[in-house]
N, C-alpha and C positions, 0 to 999 in steps of 0.2 A: 504494500500500500504506500502511496505517495500522498503527502498532505501539504496543502498550501494554507498558511494562516494569514488572514488579512483583517485589518481594522481600518476604520475611517472615523474621523472626528464628527462628520455629519454625512448624511446621505444625499446631500445637495447634488453630487455628481454620480450618484448610483450607490448600490450596495457594495460591501466588500467583495462579495462573490463576483460581481460584475467587473471587478478590476482584474480578474484572471481572464484576460482577453485571449484572442485567437493565437497570437504569436507566442504567448507564454504557455498556453496549452500544448502547442506544437513542440516547443522546446522540451517540455516535461515528457511528452510521448517519446521523443528521440532518446532522452536519458533513460527512460524505462526500457526501451528496446535494447539499448546498449547494455544495461544491467542484466537483462534477460540473456543476451548473447554471452556474457561473462559466466552466467550460471550454467550455460550449456543445456538448458532445458526450458520448456515452455512453462511460464509462471502465471499465476493469477495476479493480474495487476489492476489495482483500483486507484482512482484519483479522487481524493476527498478535499473539500474546502472547509476550513473553520473560519466562520465570521465572528469576530470579536467586537461586541458592542459594549457600551458603558455598563449595562446591567445584566448582560447575558452573553452566552456563546451559542452559536447555531452551527451544528455539525451537519454538513451536507455530504452524505455518503454517495459515492459514485457520481460525483458532480459532472464528470465527463469521461469519455471512453478513449482507450488507446487506439 
């Protein structure tokens, strides 16, 4: 599992999860594929996002796919 932790002072420009944009997701997918190649076997890979707000944390399991 790979996890991105994001926080924002306000949601004026979107939620923390929305800050994990296309280019960042693609970079994480490449890293995961590389890690899998080092392992020498097919692995279960999941990408989660943790949104940190002032009063709570929102865990988004499987936020995007490889």
